[in-house]
TIVOKOL-62514 format. One line per 3 residues: their letters; for each residue z, x, y of N, C-alpha, C. Coordinates in nm, 2 decimals, decimal comma, always signed. Each point is the difference from the previous one (the first is absolute). Layout:
BEGIN
A> Z/X/Y/Z/X/Y/Z/X/Y; ...
This chain:
BEGIN
MSR> -11,64/+10,26/+9,64/+0,01/-0,12/-0,08/-0,03/-0,13/+0,08; -0,09/-0,09/-0,05/-0,05/-0,08/+0,06/+0,12/-0,13/+0,01; -0,02/-0,08/+0,10/+0,08/-0,11/+0,01/-0,01/-0,10/-0,11
KIK> -0,11/-0,03/-0,06/+0,00/-0,09/-0,15/+0,09/+0,09/-0,10; -0,01/+0,13/-0,02/+0,06/+0,05/-0,11/+0,16/+0,00/+0,01; +0,03/+0,01/+0,14/+0,15/-0,01/+0,03/+0,07/-0,11/-0,05
NTL> -0,10/-0,13/+0,04/+0,05/-0,12/+0,01/+0,02/-0,05/-0,17; -0,12/+0,06/-0,09/+0,00/-0,03/-0,14/+0,12/+0,08/-0,06; +0,03/+0,11/+0,05/+0,12/+0,08/-0,07/+0,12/-0,09/+0,04
GLV> +0,02/-0,03/+0,13/+0,10/-0,08/+0,05/+0,03/-0,14/-0,12; -0,11/-0,05/+0,01/+0,03/-0,12/-0,10/+0,02/+0,02/-0,15; -0,06/+0,11/-0,04/+0,05/+0,05/-0,13/+0,15/+0,05/+0,00
GIL> +0,04/+0,06/+0,10/+0,13/+0,05/+0,00/+0,09/-0,13/-0,01; -0,02/-0,10/+0,10/+0,07/-0,15/+0,00/-0,01/-0,06/-0,17; -0,12/+0,00/-0,03/-0,01/-0,05/-0,16/+0,09/+0,08/-0,09
LFI> +0,01/+0,14/+0,03/+0,08/+0,04/-0,13/+0,14/-0,01/+0,01; +0,06/+0,00/+0,14/+0,14/-0,04/+0,05/+0,02/-0,15/-0,07; -0,08/-0,12/+0,01/+0,04/-0,10/-0,04/+0,00/-0,02/-0,13
VAA> -0,10/+0,09/-0,09/+0,02/+0,02/-0,14/+0,11/+0,08/-0,04; +0,06/+0,09/+0,07/+0,12/+0,05/-0,03/+0,11/-0,08/+0,01; +0,03/-0,06/+0,11/+0,10/-0,09/+0,05/+0,01/-0,11/-0,11
GSI> -0,12/-0,06/-0,04/-0,02/-0,08/-0,10/+0,05/+0,02/-0,12; -0,02/+0,14/-0,06/+0,01/+0,04/-0,12/+0,18/+0,03/+0,00; +0,04/+0,06/+0,09/+0,16/+0,01/+0,03/+0,08/-0,13/+0,00
YSY> -0,06/-0,12/+0,05/+0,07/-0,11/+0,00/-0,03/-0,07/-0,16; -0,10/+0,03/-0,07/-0,02/-0,07/-0,11/+0,09/+0,05/-0,11; -0,03/+0,14/+0,00/+0,06/+0,06/-0,12/+0,15/+0,10/+0,02
VYQ> +0,04/-0,03/+0,10/+0,12/+0,05/+0,04/+0,12/-0,11/+0,04; -0,05/-0,08/+0,12/+0,09/-0,09/+0,05/+0,01/-0,15/-0,11; -0,14/-0,04/-0,03/-0,01/-0,11/-0,08/+0,04/+0,03/-0,14
KGK> -0,03/+0,10/-0,06/+0,04/+0,06/-0,13/+0,14/-0,02/-0,04; +0,11/+0,02/+0,08/+0,12/-0,04/-0,03/+0,03/-0,14/-0,01; -0,06/-0,08/+0,10/+0,03/-0,13/+0,00/-0,09/-0,07/-0,12
IKK> -0,10/+0,03/-0,05/-0,09/-0,04/-0,11/+0,11/+0,01/-0,12; +0,02/+0,14/-0,03/+0,09/+0,04/-0,12/+0,13/-0,10/-0,02; +0,04/-0,03/+0,13/+0,13/-0,09/+0,01/-0,01/-0,12/-0,05
QEK> -0,13/-0,07/+0,06/-0,07/-0,12/-0,04/+0,00/-0,02/-0,15; -0,07/+0,11/-0,06/-0,04/+0,01/-0,14/+0,12/+0,00/-0,05; +0,12/+0,07/+0,02/+0,11/-0,01/-0,08/+0,07/-0,13/-0,01
QLS> +0,02/-0,08/+0,13/+0,05/-0,13/+0,00/-0,10/-0,10/-0,11; -0,12/+0,02/+0,02/-0,12/-0,07/-0,07/+0,08/+0,02/-0,17; -0,02/+0,13/-0,04/+0,04/+0,04/-0,14/+0,12/-0,09/-0,05
ELR> +0,11/+0,02/+0,11/+0,13/-0,03/-0,03/-0,02/-0,18/-0,03; -0,05/-0,07/+0,10/-0,03/-0,14/-0,03/-0,07/-0,04/-0,11; -0,10/+0,08/-0,05/-0,06/-0,03/-0,11/+0,07/+0,02/-0,14
RNS> +0,10/+0,11/+0,00/+0,09/+0,01/-0,10/+0,09/-0,11/-0,03; +0,06/-0,04/+0,12/+0,09/-0,11/-0,01/-0,05/-0,14/+0,00; -0,13/-0,02/+0,03/-0,06/-0,14/+0,00/-0,01/-0,05/-0,12
VNT> +0,03/-0,14/-0,02/+0,04/-0,07/-0,14/-0,13/-0,11/+0,01; -0,03/-0,05/-0,11/-0,09/-0,08/+0,00/+0,07/-0,13/+0,03; -0,07/-0,11/+0,07/+0,09/-0,12/+0,04/+0,04/-0,09/-0,13
EDL> -0,08/+0,01/-0,09/+0,02/-0,09/-0,14/+0,12/+0,09/-0,06; +0,00/+0,12/-0,02/+0,13/+0,05/-0,03/+0,11/-0,02/+0,07; +0,01/-0,02/+0,11/+0,11/-0,03/+0,09/+0,07/-0,15/-0,02
RLQ> -0,13/-0,10/-0,03/+0,04/-0,13/-0,03/+0,08/+0,00/-0,14; -0,06/+0,09/-0,08/+0,06/+0,00/-0,16/+0,13/+0,02/+0,02; +0,03/+0,12/+0,09/+0,13/+0,06/-0,01/+0,10/-0,09/+0,07
LED> -0,04/-0,09/+0,13/+0,06/-0,10/+0,04/+0,06/-0,10/-0,09; -0,10/-0,06/-0,10/+0,03/-0,10/-0,10/+0,09/+0,06/-0,09; +0,00/+0,12/-0,05/+0,09/+0,07/-0,10/+0,15/+0,00/+0,10
VKK> +0,01/+0,04/+0,12/+0,12/-0,01/+0,06/+0,07/-0,12/+0,02; -0,10/-0,09/+0,01/+0,07/-0,17/+0,05/+0,05/-0,05/-0,15; -0,05/+0,05/-0,12/+0,04/-0,07/-0,13/+0,14/+0,08/-0,03
RAM> +0,00/+0,13/+0,04/+0,13/+0,10/-0,04/+0,13/-0,08/+0,11; -0,05/-0,05/+0,10/+0,08/-0,04/+0,09/+0,07/-0,15/-0,03; -0,10/-0,06/-0,07/+0,01/-0,15/-0,02/+0,12/+0,02/-0,14
VVD> -0,02/+0,10/-0,08/+0,08/+0,02/-0,12/+0,15/+0,02/+0,05; +0,01/+0,12/+0,08/+0,14/+0,02/+0,08/+0,05/-0,11/+0,06; -0,06/-0,07/+0,06/+0,04/-0,13/+0,08/+0,05/-0,11/-0,09
SVL> -0,07/-0,01/-0,12/+0,06/-0,10/-0,09/+0,11/+0,04/-0,09; +0,01/+0,15/-0,01/+0,11/+0,02/-0,06/+0,13/-0,02/+0,08; -0,02/+0,03/+0,13/+0,11/-0,01/+0,11/+0,04/-0,13/+0,01
SRR> -0,10/-0,09/+0,00/+0,03/-0,16/+0,03/+0,05/-0,05/-0,12; +0,00/+0,06/-0,14/+0,09/-0,05/-0,11/+0,13/+0,04/+0,02; +0,04/+0,10/+0,06/+0,14/+0,03/+0,02/+0,07/-0,10/+0,05
KFI> +0,12/+0,01/-0,02/+0,09/-0,14/+0,06/+0,04/+0,02/+0,16; -0,01/+0,13/+0,04/+0,04/+0,04/+0,12/-0,11/+0,09/+0,05; -0,01/+0,02/+0,14/-0,08/+0,09/+0,07/+0,07/+0,04/+0,11
IPK> -0,03/+0,12/+0,08/+0,05/+0,03/+0,12/-0,13/+0,00/+0,09; +0,01/-0,10/+0,11/-0,11/-0,02/+0,08/-0,02/+0,13/+0,11; -0,09/-0,01/+0,06/-0,03/+0,09/+0,11/+0,06/-0,04/+0,13
QLT> +0,04/+0,08/+0,07/+0,04/-0,02/+0,17/+0,04/-0,14/+0,04; +0,11/-0,05/-0,05/+0,09/-0,13/+0,03/+0,02/+0,02/+0,14; +0,02/-0,13/+0,06/+0,05/-0,03/+0,14/+0,14/-0,07/+0,00
QTN> +0,06/+0,03/+0,08/+0,17/-0,04/-0,02/-0,01/-0,15/+0,00; -0,10/-0,08/+0,04/+0,00/-0,15/-0,01/-0,03/-0,04/-0,12; -0,06/+0,06/-0,09/-0,05/-0,05/-0,14/+0,13/-0,06/-0,08
FFD> +0,10/+0,06/+0,00/+0,14/-0,05/-0,09/+0,02/-0,14/+0,09; +0,02/+0,00/+0,13/+0,01/-0,14/+0,05/-0,07/-0,10/-0,04; -0,14/+0,02/-0,01/-0,09/-0,10/-0,07/+0,03/-0,03/-0,12
FVN> +0,03/+0,09/-0,09/+0,00/-0,01/-0,13/+0,13/-0,10/-0,02; +0,13/+0,01/+0,07/+0,10/-0,07/+0,00/-0,02/-0,13/+0,01; -0,11/-0,02/+0,13/-0,03/-0,14/+0,03/-0,06/-0,06/-0,10
KVS> -0,11/+0,07/-0,10/-0,05/-0,07/-0,10/+0,08/-0,04/-0,09; +0,08/+0,08/-0,03/+0,08/-0,05/-0,14/+0,10/-0,08/+0,02; +0,04/-0,05/+0,15/+0,13/-0,06/+0,02/-0,06/-0,15/+0,05
FDF> -0,14/+0,00/+0,02/-0,05/-0,11/+0,07/+0,05/-0,16/-0,04; +0,05/+0,00/-0,14/+0,05/-0,13/-0,07/+0,14/+0,02/-0,01; +0,08/+0,06/+0,06/+0,12/+0,01/-0,02/+0,07/-0,12/+0,05
SQQ> +0,14/-0,02/-0,04/+0,07/-0,14/+0,06/+0,04/+0,06/+0,13; +0,04/-0,13/+0,06/+0,04/+0,01/+0,16/+0,15/+0,09/-0,01; +0,07/+0,01/-0,10/+0,12/+0,06/-0,01/+0,00/+0,16/+0,00
THI> -0,13/+0,04/+0,00/-0,03/+0,18/-0,03/-0,03/+0,01/+0,10; +0,05/+0,14/+0,06/-0,03/+0,06/+0,11/-0,02/+0,16/+0,00; -0,10/+0,05/+0,03/-0,02/+0,17/-0,03/-0,04/+0,06/+0,12
DVE> +0,10/+0,12/+0,02/-0,05/+0,08/+0,11/-0,04/+0,13/-0,06; -0,10/+0,03/+0,07/-0,07/+0,12/-0,03/+0,00/+0,11/+0,10; +0,05/+0,14/-0,01/+0,03/+0,06/+0,11/-0,06/+0,16/-0,05
YKE> -0,09/+0,06/+0,08/-0,07/+0,15/-0,04/+0,09/+0,08/+0,06; +0,01/+0,09/-0,11/+0,10/+0,11/+0,01/-0,06/+0,13/+0,05; -0,10/+0,05/-0,11/-0,03/+0,15/+0,04/-0,11/+0,01/-0,09
MKK> -0,07/+0,13/+0,00/-0,10/+0,03/-0,09/+0,04/+0,13/-0,06; -0,02/+0,02/-0,14/+0,04/+0,13/-0,04/-0,11/+0,03/-0,12; +0,00/+0,13/-0,02/-0,08/+0,07/-0,11/+0,08/+0,01/-0,12
EKS> -0,07/-0,04/-0,13/+0,06/+0,02/-0,12/-0,10/+0,07/-0,09; +0,02/+0,11/-0,04/-0,11/+0,10/-0,08/-0,15/-0,02/+0,07; -0,08/-0,06/-0,07/-0,13/+0,00/+0,06/-0,04/-0,13/+0,06
YNY> +0,11/-0,10/+0,03/+0,00/-0,12/+0,06/+0,07/+0,00/+0,13; -0,05/-0,11/+0,09/+0,10/-0,06/+0,11/+0,04/-0,12/-0,03; +0,11/-0,01/+0,05/+0,04/-0,17/+0,00/+0,06/-0,02/+0,13
FAY> +0,01/-0,13/+0,01/+0,06/-0,09/+0,10/+0,12/-0,06/-0,04; +0,12/+0,02/+0,06/+0,13/-0,06/-0,03/+0,04/-0,12/+0,07; +0,03/-0,14/-0,05/+0,04/-0,10/+0,07/+0,13/-0,05/-0,04
KVS> +0,08/-0,04/+0,09/+0,13/-0,07/-0,04/-0,04/-0,15/+0,01; +0,01/-0,06/-0,14/-0,01/-0,14/-0,02/+0,13/-0,06/-0,01; +0,04/-0,12/+0,04/+0,13/-0,06/+0,01/-0,03/-0,15/+0,03
GVG> +0,11/-0,09/-0,03/-0,01/-0,12/+0,00/+0,08/-0,11/-0,06; -0,01/-0,11/-0,01/+0,05/-0,11/-0,10/-0,07/-0,10/-0,05; +0,02/-0,04/-0,11/-0,10/-0,10/-0,06/+0,05/-0,06/-0,15
DFN> -0,11/-0,08/-0,03/+0,01/-0,04/-0,15/-0,03/+0,10/-0,10; +0,08/+0,01/-0,12/+0,00/+0,11/-0,07/-0,15/+0,01/-0,08; -0,06/-0,09/-0,02/-0,12/+0,01/-0,05/-0,11/+0,04/+0,11
DIH> +0,01/-0,04/+0,11/-0,06/+0,07/+0,13/+0,00/+0,15/-0,01; +0,12/+0,05/+0,00/+0,03/+0,15/-0,01/-0,06/+0,06/-0,09; +0,04/-0,07/-0,14/-0,08/+0,07/-0,12/-0,14/+0,00/+0,01
KLL> -0,08/-0,08/+0,06/-0,13/+0,00/+0,02/-0,04/+0,11/+0,09; +0,07/+0,01/+0,12/-0,03/+0,12/+0,09/+0,02/+0,14/-0,07; +0,12/+0,02/-0,08/+0,02/+0,12/-0,05/-0,12/+0,02/-0,11
YGI> -0,04/-0,12/-0,06/-0,10/+0,02/-0,12/-0,12/+0,05/+0,07; -0,05/-0,07/+0,11/-0,13/+0,01/+0,09/+0,01/+0,16/+0,03; +0,11/+0,05/+0,04/+0,00/+0,15/+0,06/-0,02/+0,09/-0,11
EHS> +0,07/-0,02/-0,10/-0,01/+0,11/-0,13/-0,13/-0,03/-0,07; -0,06/-0,10/-0,01/-0,12/-0,01/-0,10/-0,12/-0,02/+0,11; +0,00/+0,03/+0,12/-0,11/-0,02/+0,06/-0,10/+0,13/-0,01
KEL> -0,13/-0,02/-0,01/-0,09/+0,09/-0,03/+0,01/+0,14/+0,07; +0,00/-0,02/+0,14/+0,04/+0,14/+0,08/+0,16/+0,02/-0,03; +0,02/+0,12/-0,02/+0,12/+0,06/-0,04/+0,10/-0,02/+0,07
KKI> +0,12/-0,07/-0,01/+0,12/-0,04/+0,09/+0,11/+0,01/-0,11; +0,11/+0,06/+0,06/+0,12/+0,01/-0,07/+0,12/-0,05/+0,08; +0,11/-0,05/-0,06/+0,14/-0,06/+0,05/+0,08/+0,10/-0,01
KEL> +0,09/+0,03/+0,09/+0,10/+0,12/+0,00/+0,13/-0,10/+0,08; +0,12/+0,04/-0,07/+0,12/-0,02/+0,04/+0,02/-0,16/+0,04; -0,02/-0,08/-0,12/+0,02/-0,16/+0,01/+0,11/-0,03/-0,02
SMT> +0,07/-0,09/+0,08/+0,13/-0,07/-0,01/-0,01/-0,15/+0,02; +0,05/-0,09/-0,09/-0,01/-0,15/+0,03/+0,15/-0,05/-0,02; +0,04/-0,08/+0,09/+0,12/-0,09/-0,02/-0,02/-0,14/+0,03
ATV> +0,08/-0,10/-0,07/+0,01/-0,12/+0,00/+0,04/-0,08/+0,14; -0,05/-0,09/+0,04/+0,04/-0,08/+0,12/-0,02/-0,13/-0,01; +0,06/-0,09/+0,07/+0,00/-0,12/+0,00/-0,03/-0,08/+0,16
QTD> -0,13/-0,07/+0,02/-0,02/-0,04/+0,13/-0,02/-0,17/+0,00; +0,03/-0,07/+0,10/-0,01/-0,15/-0,01/-0,12/-0,04/+0,10; -0,06/-0,09/-0,03/-0,12/-0,03/+0,10/+0,06/-0,11/+0,10
KES> -0,07/-0,06/+0,06/+0,03/-0,12/+0,09/+0,06/-0,11/-0,07; -0,03/-0,04/-0,11/+0,05/-0,11/-0,09/+0,13/+0,05/-0,07; +0,04/+0,11/+0,02/+0,13/+0,04/-0,05/-0,02/+0,03/-0,16
VPH> -0,12/+0,02/-0,03/-0,03/+0,04/-0,14/+0,00/+0,17/-0,02; +0,09/+0,03/-0,11/+0,02/+0,14/-0,03/-0,13/+0,08/-0,05; -0,04/+0,11/+0,04/-0,10/+0,07/-0,08/+0,05/+0,13/-0,03
HLV> +0,00/+0,04/-0,15/+0,05/+0,11/-0,03/-0,13/+0,12/+0,01; +0,01/+0,10/+0,10/-0,10/+0,08/+0,04/+0,06/+0,14/-0,04; -0,08/+0,08/+0,04/+0,02/+0,16/-0,03/-0,02/+0,07/+0,10
NFN> +0,08/+0,11/+0,06/-0,03/+0,09/+0,11/-0,04/+0,12/-0,08; -0,11/+0,07/+0,08/-0,08/+0,10/-0,08/+0,00/+0,10/+0,12; -0,04/+0,14/-0,07/+0,01/+0,11/+0,09/-0,06/+0,13/-0,08
FIA> -0,14/+0,04/+0,05/-0,05/+0,08/-0,09/-0,11/+0,11/+0,08; -0,02/+0,10/-0,04/-0,08/+0,11/+0,06/-0,16/+0,00/-0,07; -0,12/-0,04/+0,05/-0,11/-0,02/-0,06/-0,10/+0,13/+0,04
NIY> -0,04/+0,09/-0,09/-0,07/+0,11/+0,03/-0,15/-0,03/-0,05; -0,10/+0,00/+0,11/-0,14/-0,05/-0,02/-0,08/+0,14/-0,01; -0,05/+0,05/-0,10/-0,08/+0,11/-0,03/-0,13/+0,00/+0,05
FAD> -0,06/+0,11/+0,04/-0,14/+0,00/+0,02/-0,02/+0,17/+0,01; -0,15/+0,02/-0,02/-0,05/+0,14/+0,01/-0,10/+0,04/+0,11; -0,01/+0,13/+0,02/-0,11/+0,03/+0,11/-0,13/+0,00/-0,03
DGR> -0,03/-0,03/-0,13/-0,14/-0,02/-0,04/-0,02/-0,10/-0,12; -0,07/-0,03/-0,04/-0,07/-0,12/-0,10/+0,01/+0,04/-0,13; +0,07/+0,10/-0,06/+0,00/+0,07/-0,13/+0,07/-0,09/-0,08
FST> +0,10/-0,09/+0,04/+0,07/-0,10/-0,09/+0,00/-0,12/+0,03; -0,15/-0,06/+0,05/+0,01/-0,12/+0,04/-0,17/-0,06/-0,05; -0,03/-0,09/+0,03/-0,13/-0,07/-0,05/-0,06/-0,08/+0,13
TEI> -0,13/-0,01/-0,03/-0,08/-0,05/+0,10/+0,02/-0,13/+0,02; +0,06/-0,09/-0,09/+0,03/-0,11/+0,01/+0,13/-0,04/-0,05; +0,10/-0,05/+0,05/+0,15/-0,03/-0,04/+0,01/-0,15/-0,04
VEN> +0,04/-0,02/-0,13/+0,03/-0,11/-0,05/+0,13/-0,04/-0,03; +0,07/-0,07/+0,08/+0,14/-0,02/+0,00/+0,08/-0,05/-0,14; +0,09/+0,06/-0,03/+0,08/-0,04/-0,16/+0,04/-0,13/+0,02
ELK> +0,03/-0,08/-0,11/+0,05/-0,13/+0,01/+0,17/+0,02/+0,04; +0,01/-0,09/+0,11/+0,12/+0,05/+0,07/+0,10/-0,14/-0,01; -0,02/-0,08/-0,09/+0,09/-0,12/-0,02/+0,07/+0,03/-0,12
PKG> +0,13/+0,01/+0,01/+0,09/+0,03/-0,13/+0,05/-0,13/-0,04; +0,04/+0,00/-0,13/+0,06/-0,11/-0,05/+0,16/-0,01/+0,07; +0,03/-0,15/+0,02/+0,13/-0,01/+0,06/+0,14/+0,01/-0,09
LYN> +0,08/+0,07/+0,06/+0,12/+0,05/-0,05/+0,11/-0,07/+0,02; +0,11/+0,01/-0,08/+0,12/-0,09/+0,01/+0,07/+0,07/+0,11; +0,05/-0,07/+0,09/+0,09/+0,06/+0,12/+0,14/+0,05/-0,05
VFY> -0,01/+0,13/-0,02/+0,14/+0,06/-0,03/+0,09/-0,01/+0,09; -0,04/-0,01/+0,13/+0,12/-0,01/+0,12/+0,05/-0,17/+0,01; -0,07/-0,07/-0,06/+0,05/-0,15/+0,00/+0,13/-0,01/-0,07
PLI> +0,08/-0,05/+0,07/+0,16/-0,01/-0,06/+0,01/-0,11/-0,13; +0,02/+0,03/-0,09/+0,05/-0,09/-0,11/+0,11/-0,14/+0,06; +0,11/+0,04/+0,06/+0,08/-0,09/+0,05/-0,01/+0,02/+0,16
RNE> -0,03/-0,12/+0,06/+0,01/-0,02/+0,16/+0,10/-0,08/+0,03; +0,05/+0,04/+0,14/+0,10/-0,07/+0,06/-0,06/-0,11/+0,09; -0,12/+0,03/+0,05/-0,07/-0,10/+0,09/-0,08/-0,09/-0,07
LPP> -0,02/-0,14/+0,02/-0,08/-0,10/-0,08/-0,11/-0,05/+0,11; -0,11/-0,01/-0,04/-0,11/-0,04/+0,07/+0,03/-0,17/+0,05; -0,02/+0,00/+0,13/+0,00/-0,12/+0,07/-0,09/-0,12/-0,07
NTD> +0,05/-0,13/+0,01/-0,06/-0,10/-0,08/-0,13/-0,06/+0,13; -0,13/+0,09/+0,01/-0,07/+0,00/+0,09/-0,11/-0,16/-0,03; +0,00/-0,01/-0,12/-0,09/-0,11/-0,05/+0,06/-0,13/-0,03
DLP> +0,15/+0,01/+0,05/+0,07/-0,13/-0,02/-0,01/-0,05/-0,13; +0,04/+0,08/-0,12/+0,03/-0,04/-0,12/+0,11/-0,07/-0,02; +0,02/-0,07/-0,09/+0,14/-0,07/-0,06/+0,10/+0,09/-0,05
DVT> +0,12/+0,00/+0,08/+0,10/+0,11/-0,02/+0,08/-0,08/-0,13; +0,01/+0,03/-0,13/+0,07/-0,05/-0,12/+0,14/+0,05/+0,00; +0,04/+0,11/+0,10/+0,14/+0,04/+0,00/+0,09/-0,13/+0,03
GAK> +0,09/-0,06/-0,07/+0,09/-0,11/+0,06/-0,08/-0,12/+0,00; -0,13/+0,00/-0,07/-0,07/-0,14/+0,00/+0,05/-0,07/-0,09; -0,06/-0,14/-0,01/+0,04/-0,10/-0,09/-0,13/-0,07/-0,06
LLA> +0,03/-0,01/-0,15/-0,14/-0,07/-0,07/+0,02/-0,17/+0,00; -0,08/-0,05/+0,08/-0,01/-0,16/+0,03/-0,04/-0,08/-0,15; -0,10/+0,05/-0,03/-0,07/-0,06/-0,09/-0,12/+0,06/-0,09
IVP> -0,05/-0,03/-0,12/-0,07/+0,08/-0,09/-0,12/-0,12/-0,03; -0,09/+0,03/+0,03/-0,11/-0,12/-0,03/-0,11/+0,07/-0,09; -0,10/-0,07/-0,06/-0,10/+0,09/-0,08/-0,10/+0,10/+0,10
DGA> -0,01/-0,02/+0,14/-0,09/+0,08/+0,09/+0,10/+0,11/+0,05; +0,11/+0,01/-0,05/+0,08/+0,12/+0,06/+0,14/-0,04/+0,02; +0,09/+0,06/+0,09/+0,15/-0,01/+0,04/+0,01/-0,02/+0,15
FIS> +0,09/-0,09/+0,04/+0,03/-0,02/+0,14/+0,13/+0,09/+0,03; +0,00/+0,08/+0,09/+0,10/+0,07/+0,07/+0,06/-0,01/+0,13; +0,11/+0,01/+0,05/+0,04/+0,00/+0,13/+0,11/+0,12/+0,02
DTK> -0,07/+0,06/+0,12/+0,07/+0,14/+0,04/+0,10/-0,03/+0,08; +0,08/+0,09/+0,06/+0,13/-0,03/+0,05/-0,01/-0,06/+0,14; -0,13/+0,03/+0,06/-0,05/-0,06/+0,12/-0,01/-0,16/-0,02
GQT> -0,03/-0,07/-0,12/-0,02/-0,11/+0,00/-0,13/-0,05/-0,04; -0,09/+0,11/+0,01/-0,15/-0,02/-0,03/-0,02/+0,00/-0,14; -0,11/-0,11/-0,04/-0,01/-0,02/-0,12/-0,14/+0,06/-0,05
YML> -0,02/+0,02/-0,11/-0,13/+0,10/-0,05/-0,03/-0,07/-0,14; -0,14/+0,00/-0,04/-0,01/-0,04/-0,12/-0,10/+0,11/-0,07; +0,08/+0,07/-0,10/-0,09/+0,14/-0,06/-0,03/-0,03/-0,14
MEG> -0,10/+0,09/-0,04/-0,04/+0,00/-0,15/+0,01/+0,14/-0,05; -0,02/+0,02/-0,12/+0,03/+0,14/-0,04/-0,10/+0,09/+0,03; +0,06/+0,13/+0,04/-0,09/+0,09/+0,06/+0,00/-0,01/+0,16
DPV> +0,05/-0,12/+0,07/-0,03/+0,01/+0,13/+0,12/+0,09/+0,07; -0,05/+0,07/+0,11/+0,09/+0,08/+0,08/+0,14/-0,03/+0,07; +0,09/+0,08/-0,01/+0,11/-0,04/+0,08/+0,04/+0,11/+0,10
YLG> +0,08/-0,01/+0,10/+0,06/+0,13/+0,05/+0,03/+0,10/-0,10; -0,02/+0,10/-0,01/+0,01/+0,12/-0,08/-0,03/-0,01/-0,15; -0,06/-0,13/-0,03/-0,03/+0,02/-0,12/-0,09/-0,12/-0,04
YLT> +0,00/-0,03/-0,15/-0,06/-0,13/-0,05/+0,08/-0,10/-0,09; -0,08/-0,12/-0,01/+0,06/-0,10/-0,10/-0,06/+0,02/-0,11; +0,07/+0,06/-0,10/-0,04/+0,04/-0,14/-0,02/-0,09/-0,13
KID> +0,11/-0,10/+0,03/+0,00/-0,08/-0,13/+0,07/-0,14/+0,06; -0,04/-0,10/-0,05/+0,03/-0,15/+0,02/+0,05/-0,04/-0,16; +0,14/-0,02/+0,00/+0,03/-0,05/-0,14/+0,04/-0,13/-0,01
YDS> -0,09/-0,09/-0,04/+0,03/-0,15/+0,01/+0,11/-0,05/-0,10; +0,01/+0,08/-0,12/+0,07/-0,03/-0,08/+0,16/+0,01/+0,05; +0,03/+0,12/+0,06/+0,15/+0,01/+0,07/-0,03/-0,04/+0,14
NQV> -0,07/-0,03/+0,05/-0,01/-0,04/+0,17/+0,05/+0,10/+0,06; -0,08/+0,12/-0,02/+0,03/+0,15/+0,08/-0,13/+0,05/+0,03; +0,02/+0,07/+0,11/-0,12/+0,09/+0,05/+0,05/+0,13/+0,02
TFI> -0,09/+0,10/-0,02/+0,03/+0,16/+0,01/-0,08/+0,04/+0,09; +0,07/+0,08/+0,10/-0,11/+0,08/+0,10/+0,08/+0,15/-0,03; -0,12/+0,08/+0,02/+0,01/+0,17/+0,01/+0,00/+0,05/+0,13
LNK> +0,10/+0,08/+0,05/+0,00/+0,04/+0,16/+0,01/+0,15/-0,03; -0,08/+0,06/+0,09/+0,03/+0,15/+0,03/+0,09/+0,01/+0,13; +0,12/+0,02/-0,03/+0,08/+0,04/+0,15/+0,02/+0,15/+0,01
GGI> -0,12/+0,06/+0,08/+0,00/+0,12/+0,04/+0,03/+0,10/-0,14; -0,07/-0,03/-0,09/-0,03/+0,09/-0,13/+0,10/-0,05/-0,11; +0,06/-0,11/+0,03/+0,12/-0,02/-0,12/-0,07/-0,16/-0,02
IEK> -0,04/+0,00/-0,14/-0,07/-0,13/-0,04/+0,12/-0,11/-0,08; +0,00/-0,08/+0,06/+0,10/-0,12/-0,01/-0,07/-0,13/-0,03; +0,09/-0,05/-0,14/-0,07/-0,17/-0,01/+0,10/-0,09/+0,06
VYL> -0,07/-0,10/+0,04/+0,07/-0,12/+0,08/-0,01/-0,13/-0,09; +0,11/-0,07/-0,02/-0,01/-0,13/-0,08/+0,02/-0,10/+0,09; -0,08/-0,12/-0,01/+0,05/-0,12/+0,08/+0,00/-0,10/-0,13
KLE> +0,11/-0,09/+0,02/+0,00/-0,10/-0,10/+0,00/-0,14/+0,08; -0,02/-0,11/-0,05/+0,01/-0,13/+0,05/+0,17/-0,02/+0,01; +0,01/-0,05/+0,10/+0,16/-0,01/+0,04/+0,05/-0,11/-0,11
KEE> -0,05/-0,10/-0,02/+0,06/-0,08/-0,12/+0,03/+0,08/-0,13; -0,11/+0,08/-0,04/+0,05/+0,11/-0,12/+0,13/+0,07/+0,02; +0,00/+0,05/+0,13/+0,13/+0,08/+0,04/+0,11/-0,07/-0,01
NRK> +0,00/-0,14/+0,05/+0,11/-0,10/+0,00/+0,05/-0,02/-0,15; -0,11/-0,03/-0,09/+0,03/-0,02/-0,15/+0,08/+0,12/-0,05; -0,06/+0,11/+0,03/+0,06/+0,12/-0,07/+0,16/+0,00/+0,04
RR> +0,03/-0,02/+0,13/+0,13/-0,02/+0,05/+0,09/-0,10/-0,05; -0,06/-0,07/-0,06/+0,07/-0,13/-0,06/+0,04/+0,04/-0,13
């Protein structure tokens, strides 16, 4: 066999080997990968959704979410999601920003507990203050949009005097406040609008009807107890107190603990109404010459 034929047969053998190897690679090795890719492609095609359909579905979901949100927002109370412990401190500061100087509030965080499907923070709230300030605080907690509840409330009356010795009838208070929250937003709204937290004023049931202490005469008003009526003129009446000071008063003018209510020109007499610690007293002053005539 000639060399030329040998080379030709060698080249044919190499060609056959390449063809066989390529066929094995294409139809055996690559076939599995192709089938896998075709399967993934078919799954993607089955799960693929038109972009316009997705947009329409999103709009529908938004509308339903707005309906649910509006229903929750119309409810008097909601349960917010994931509150922090400082949230209640901020709330108390907002409610009490215009309280009187006699009102003092202490807030102490106690613990976190779980009640049914909700969690709550427990705070101990105590202090002393004006009755209507305390009423506003209690009303704000109980009527806040975010659910809060008061437990174990106790209140007692107390009297404190300021630097000018003016007595203030205040209220000592002590209670537990539970601040509720949830782990998710099912019971809350996207935007929270606070309820009206300004109640109408109430009569102070702790204010005593009869008081032992009287307020000091800080305005230096005339004290008509033991005073004398000096003269009655068309413009009013002249009186002199126990210290010898003289005042000219008209009907309606204030005096210590009360007012001048009437000037009687016919009987030369003036009448005062005084509030002595809850006891209403009328004081009459007559001209000295009229009293002397009666004695005679």
